[in-house]
N, C-alpha and C positions, 0 to 999 in steps of 0.2 A: 360397520360392517357389514355383511347383510345375507341374511338367512336365502339360498336359491337352491329351488326346486326342482331344477331344469334335467331335460332326462342324461342329459350327458354329465352333471354333479350328480344324481345321487344315483348313476349307473344303471339306467333303466328300471329305476323304481326297487330295486334291492338293499339301498343305505338310504336315511333320510337323509335332508337338508344338511347343505353341506354352508359352510361360512366363507363369504368371497369378498374380494375387495369392492367398490361401487362401481370402477367401468367394467370388472368383469357379471358383475349383476347385468348390468343392460347389455352387455353384450349376451349373454345369453338366454336374457329374459323378451328383448321385446321382438317383436316377429318382423318379415321381412318379405316386403319390403316397408320400411315404418311409415307410416302415416303421419301418425304425432310422433317426438319426443319428449319426454319429461324432462322440465328442472328442477333440480333438489336447488329450493332456497337452503341460503343457512342466516343466521344468526340470532340470538336472544343467548348466545353462548360468551361467559359469564365473566369471571372477575378474575382469571386466568393472568398473567403477566403480557402472552401475545394477546390476547381482546383487549384487556385492560389498556393496551399503550396505543390500539386505533385509532384510539380519542386524539392522543399526541398528535398522529398521522392527520385529523379531519376527519377519521372513522364516524359510525356510530354504535358501539359495543350492544349487545344488548343485555337482557339480565337474568341469565342461566345461573350457573353455579360451574365452568371448569373451562380449563384453557381449548381442551379434546372438545367442547360444544360448540365451538364455532358455526360449524351446521349442525344441523339441526339431528343430531346422534339419537337421539331416541325422539318417541313423540309423546310428548307433556302435554296426553288430553284432559290434567287436572292443573294444569298451571297457568298460574296469571302472569306469569314475569318474562314476557315476551316470547313462548314459547309457539308450539303448534297446535292445532285442536285439528280432527277430522269432521269433514262437513259432511253432508248428506251423500254427497255426490262418493266420496270415498278418497277424496283430495284432502292434502298437509294444507290447512291454509293458514299462513302466520298472522300474530297479532301483535303490536306492538315495535318498537325498533328493530326484530324481525323483520319486519313485512317489508324495509325500504333496505334492508342488506343485499351482500351482493349473491352469486348463484354459481351453482355447480352446471352445468351445459351439456347436455348427454350427445350432442349434437357434437363435440370432440371425438366424440370415440367411433371406432373404425365402422362398417357396416358386419354386422352379423352371418358367417355363413349358414348354410341349410343345415349343417351338423349341429351346430350349436343354439339353432333358432329354435323355440317352442313347437313340441310335431302339434299341434291341435291349429287345422284350419277353417274351424267356424269362431274364430272368437276376433272382437272384432277388434283392431288394433289399437284404435283407442282405449277399449275398456282393460291396459295391462294397470294389472293392482298396484299398488304404489308399495314401494318395499319396508319390508319386515324389518325396522330396526331392532338389531339385539343390545339389550341393553347387560353391560356384564361390570362387575365391580371395580374392574382398575378402570373402567372410564367415569366412576362417578368422584365428586369433589364434595370436599367441604367449602359452605359459603366462607369468604375472606375478606380483608380488604383489599381494595383495588393495588396492582403492584405500581409502582415508581421507582424514577432510578437512583440508585444508588448515592449519588451526589449531584447537585444541578447546582457548579459554581456558575458567578456569571461571565464567565471567557466561552468561547464557543469551543466547541470539544467532541472527538466520540466517546460516544461511553457506553457500556454493555448496560441495558436497562432492567435485564432479570435485579433483583435484591439477590444480597447473596445468600439469604437464606435460604431463599426459594433452590438455588442451584441444585441441593443435593435430591428435589423433588423432577427438576428434570435432565438430570447425567443424563439418563439412558438414551432420551432426546438426543442432547446434543453430543454422544458418539456415535449413533446411527448416521445422524446428518455427517461427520465428517467422511466416516466410512464409508457411504455413497458418493459424496464428491474425490474421497481419495482411489476407487475403486470406478470411477465414471459409472454408478451401477442405473440399469435403464428406469422410466417410472413403473414399468410391468414389476420389474423386479424388487425395488421399492414398497411397491405396495403391498404384494405376497408377502416380504417379510417382514414389515408391518401390523398387518394382521397375524400371525402367528399366536398363538396363545401364550407362546412360552415368553413373548417380547414383552422389555417391561416400559416399553416408552407411551409418553400420554398421548401423544399426536398420532392417529392413525391411517391417515393417509399421506400422500408425499405432497397435499398441499396444502393440510395442515401442518405440515412440519417444516415447509419450506417460511409460510405465513408465522410461526413461529419463532424462528433464525433472524426473520427480517427484522419483527416486533420487539428484539432480545438486544440489538444494537443500535449503533446510530455509525457510521465514517462521515465525515465532510469531507467531501472533494470540489474542487472547481475545477471547470474548464478552459483551455485557453489554444485558440488558434493556431494551426499549424500547419508546415507545408505538406503537402500529400504525400511526397517523397523524402520526408522526414529531415529535412537538410536545417530547416531555423523552425522559432514561434515565432508569430507575429506578436513580439513584446517590446517593450521600450520604445525606442523610436521607428519600430517598426508598426507600431499600432495600427496604424492609418492605414499601410500600404495594402493594394487588394491581389498583388500576386509576387512569387516569389523570389527578391534577386539575384538568388544561386542558378536556379533552373531554369527559373520564366514561369511554371506551374499557376496554375489562378487561384486562389487563398478561397473564393466559391464556386460550390456548385452552378448547373442555369438555373435554380430557382433561386439563390440567392442565400442558401444555406453553406455552411462551412464546408471544405470538402475534408480536412480533416483537427480532430482535437487529440490536445494531449492532456492525461487527467493527472491533476497535482493532489496531494491527498497531504494534509493542513500540519504542518511541526506540533504547532500549538495545542492541536486536537490531540494530536498523539500522545503530547507529554502531559497535556491534565489525563487522559486516561489510563497511564499507569501510574500516574502517580497517585489518582482515586482508587487504586489496591491497597486494600490492609496490608500485603506483604509488601507488596515493591515501593508504595510511598512511604513505609517505617523506614526500610531498609536506606533509603534514595535520602533522607531527609540526616540520619543519622551519618552517612557517607559521605554529605555533605559539611555536615562538622567536622566528622577525624579527619578528612581533606586540607581544610585550611591549617589545623594544628599539625598535619605531616608533613605541609609544606614551611612550617614556621620551622619545626623542629630539623628538618631536613635529613639525610640518611647517606648510609656509605653506598654509594651508587644510586643510581635508577630500578622503584620495583614497579613505579606504578605511575599513573599519570600526574597526578598530583605534585612528583620529586623530579617532573621537567621543566626546563626555562621557561618555557610557553606557560607553564600554571602559573608559577611567578612573577613571570610579567603582568600578568592577570592581577594578581593580587596588589603588587605595587599599584596599578591603576584603580584599587579598590573597589572592583569591581564582582567579587567572593564576597561579598555582605549582602547578607540576605538568601534571597533563596535562589542559587544561581545553579543551573547546571549545565558543566560543560558538555561538549558535543564532538564527537569523530565522523565527517564529512565524506564519505566514498560513493565512487564513480567509476565503473568500466564499460566497455563495449564486452558483448556474446551474441551468438549470431543462433539465432531461436533456428534455423536452418539452413547447412551448409551450400544445400542442392542450388537456393535461390539466394544465396546469400544477403537475406533479412537479418537486420543486424537492432540491436536495443542495447540502451546505453542508462543502464537503471540507476537511480540516486537514491541513497542509502543513506540514513545516520542511526548514531549508535550513543544514544545514551550513556556515558561514563561516570555518572554518578552513584550509578545501579554496582553491584557487588560485581565480581570477577565473575562469578558461577551461572550472574542472572542475565549481563548484558551480552555471553554469550551465544545465549539462544537464537534461533533463526526466530524464533517470533516478538525480539524485542530488538530486534531490526526493523526498523522504521522506513516503511519506502514510503518517497515522498514523490520520484516522476518517474516513469519509463521513456525517454524519448524514443521514437520508434522512427524505422525508414530503410530502405533497401542496401543502407550504405551509413555510415557514419555519418553527423552533421556534420554541416559546412560550416555551422557557427554554434559551437554547442554553448557558448556565452546566453544565446539568445532562450536558451532554455532555462538558466539561471534565474534571472528574475523576477520570477513569482517566489522563489525561497529566498533570493535574497533581501525581496521585500520584508517576509515574513522574519528574518532575520535579523531586520533591523525596529522592525518592534520588538521580539525579544529582547536584543540587546539593550530596547529601553526600557522595559518592563511591562508584562500583561497583567493588570489586577485579576482580583477575584478567585485566584485559585484555591482550592478547596484539597487540600491534602488528607489522606485518610487518616483515622485516629488523630484529628487537630479540629477545631472549629474556626480555628480562625484564618479567615481568608489570606491568602499570599499574595506576594508578588512573584508572576513567573516568570525569571529572567534565564535568559542562554547566550550560549554562545561557541561558535565552533573553535576548539582547542587545535587541531591539525586537520589534515586530507590524508586519505589514503587512496594512493594510486596507482598503477605504472607508470614505467619511465613515457610513452604516449601521452595519455590521457594526463597527466600531470603536465607535460608540456602545453595541451593544449587548455587547461588552467590557467596557466601562466602566461600563456601564449607568446611561449619561446619558437624558438626556431626547429630546435634537434638534431639531428643527429647531421645535418647538413651546416650546425655551425662552427666557428673554430672554438667556443665557450661552453661547450653542452656540459654544464652540470646548473643544479638548481640552487647550491650551496656557496660553493667557491667556485672562482674567475680562474679554472684552471684552463690551460694554451693547448689547440690540438696542433698537430701538423700535417698538413695537405700532404698527400700521397698520389703523382699524376700517373702515375700507372697505373692503379685502381680506379681513380677518383673517389675518392676516403679519404676521411677527417679521421687521423689515430691521435693515442696520447697515452706516448709513451714518456716513462720516466727522465728523461733525456733526448734532446733534439739530434735526431739524426743526419741532419740536413750539411751537405759540408758547407764546412764554414761557418758556421752558429759555434762553431769551439762545445763541441758535445755541451750545447747549455742545460742546464736543470730545471725543469718543466715541473715537476714534484717529488714531495718527498711523505710519505707515509709519516713518518714520527720529523716531529720541529716543523711541521707543516705551515712557509710563512707565506703564502699564495693568499692573495685577500681576500675576503668572505663577501658576499651577495650580500644587500642589506634595502631593509624596506626604500629608502632612499637611493638608492643607488638602480635600484629595478625601475623606480617614477623616471630615474633622470632617462634610463637607456631607453625608454618606452615613447617619452615625452620626444629625446630626439628623435626617433623614427617617426613619430606622427608629426614632427612639424616637419620632418623633408619630404611625408607624402604629402602632405598640405602645401606646401610649396611649390611643389606639382617637378621636384628632381626624377630624375631619370632612373627607371627600374634597377638597371646595375647598380647606380647609387645607394637606393635603396636596400639592396639585397646585400651589398658591401658591409653595410649596418649591420642588417640581420643579423650576418655572419663571425663581425667583429664582436658585438654584443652578446648574441644569441637569443634577443628579444624583438617578437614581431612588431609589438604595440601593447595598450593598455590593455590590460584586463580585467575583471570586476573585482574580483578577491585578493590581488599583488598589485596591482596599480589603476589603479580605476583613471577613466578621463573624468575632468574637472564638473562635468554636470552628472556626475554618478555621485564624486563627492556629497556634491548638495543635496541629491537625490537620496540617500542611504548615511546621512550622518551620525548614527551609532554604530557604524562600522568603522567606524577609527580605527577601534583600537584592533581590529581583524588585521587591518590593513598594515599598520604601524608595525605589528609583528613580523613580517617581513619573512624571508623564504623559507623559516625555520616549521613553519606550521605544515608543510608539504612536508616530511621526511622521506627519504629512498624505502620503500615496504620490504621486511625481509623476505618474504616470498616471493615478489619478483626477481628480488636483488641478488638475492640469496640462493634459495631454496628453487628455483625457477632456471636462473641461468646456472650456477655454478657447480648444483650435486649433479646434476644431468651429464655435465662435461667431466666432472671426477668419475661418476661410474663409466663413462667409456672408458676414461685412460685406465680406471682397473680394470675394468672387465677385459682389455686388449684391443 
């Protein structure tokens, strides 16, 4: 924050100098046209979390005394710790590590107007005096130890690098950053807010605030090449392809760079980040132990995930021993902009071992990827292979996890307990035929009736076709329709794939798909033999069968039934 004595700030000399931001100071102070512009170097700012952690990223911290001093906010004429000193020419010369720091470049500021320029025409443009820095009490800090991450396990992880004890000192900074991001404030607006004397933030410029946030957290990401139109990702057997086999678009630009990439966030890193939290980590560990006991004791009905058959299936396989986190895997398509039809398919995972009041928060829905495109993916499974690789590692076990309030490293293991999707997305995951099949159900082999007049398949309780003797197709009570199993789905997929490999006619293949409801192999339900060899530790997920993709209550009942009931009740 600087003291500006220009004509506009002093109201023609009727009041004293005003405190302004760095950019405003240069706008008001530099003459027109500027023959020379000053650079403000920063360095010598010290031991707060933002500056200390620049070391971790390859930076060179200075030797000052606070996170707000990432730039030389104070002119330390007498400091010998990498601060600044005034040369005979009036310029600030930095010594020590600060001399090798970054800089604020005034060339990035707009050209000053005539009304904001210094009215003096005799002044040499190169003789603009250095800004007078205001040393405020709230910018002073006590010297202290360098900040370090809360936990440093051997596993790769996302992490909040700001120690828990220092959060209270920077809560105003974090709140200010959240507000600026939520309301999309301009840099000029943020600058004015930060210099207010009533502000409790420590970082008094937008640049310092950004650097502080960047240094206080780390997110592990991975970029994977995908089709520029979002048809598919170049993974698995397409890893060496140079063009999309769905639309023919080139994988690379003219210069050899990928035309488009999809970003993945590490599930292992997300889980390690959550479990390092003192509150979440402790409650998760307690919930894991309580879920084992609840599964053993049983209950009158199903009250939570540990009462379901799939959880007992994992228990019987011996997978619940140790630190095991059951997961809910969800994906669905939505339109970013309806005008141009741009569509995204976010892939989200929810750790079910958290308490119900915690796992329902948006902040605990772990985003893994968002396959983009102008329409829905042609091959959604191609975007799932990087996630399957990580699920395979987690099923095997990732050692070195440090849980909050525990000094003993744990072996982190996790697995998908169920998938949450609507009907079309569930069909994509299972590679099912969908509404065009005679068996439109993931759990049972219900038979449908084709109506030639409407060209649709219906599923009435009894067959109305003449000559079918009013055959009973299904019943809600005492239903005897066969269930689908992992084995039956795999057999149907293999039958269709073999017909395709043998070169049978398209009509024959379509007939098989309609009669079985399955179009072929699927990564999470009926994988091809090569995938079974590649992801050995996902065998338990495959053996679970279609019950790990139950029908979602919201899509099945609330969206489809309630709306029709409302129309009936309202006339």
